C-alpha positions, 0 to 999 in steps of 0.5 A: 500500500502506498503511503498516501493511502495510509495517510488517508486511512489514518485521517478517515479513522481520526475523523470518524473517531472525532465525530463518534466522540462528539456524538457520545459527549452530546448524548451524555449531555442530553441524558443529563438534561433529560434527567433534570427535566424529568425531575422537574416534570415530576415536581410540577405534577405534584404541585399541580395536584396540590393546587387542584386540591386547593382549588377544589377546597376553595370552590366551596364558599364555606371553606373560602369564608373559613380561610378568610376569617383565619387569615385576616381576622375577618368577622361577620356582622354580630359575630364576636372575635376572640384572640387568645394570647398564650401565657408563659409558665403557669400564668393564665391565658389572656383574652381580648374580645371585639364586637 
């Protein structure tokens, strides 16, 4: 075999090796991206289920009113509000009322 045939053969082998290595690196990178995206999808599905449950819970007006009262100290007309303040040690619990 002539020397230039060997040089071309070596160049072709090097080229195929380089292309193969690049494909391997890209596949490895994409596999990592796929793993990350799969974890995000799982987390988002869990969050969606939680949000759907909350939407269903708040779809009932009595639950919405209960949440409004608990978070904003809202009270209906004629309803009294009692605030309990925890005491320290053996002291009595203090209360305050508002009408």
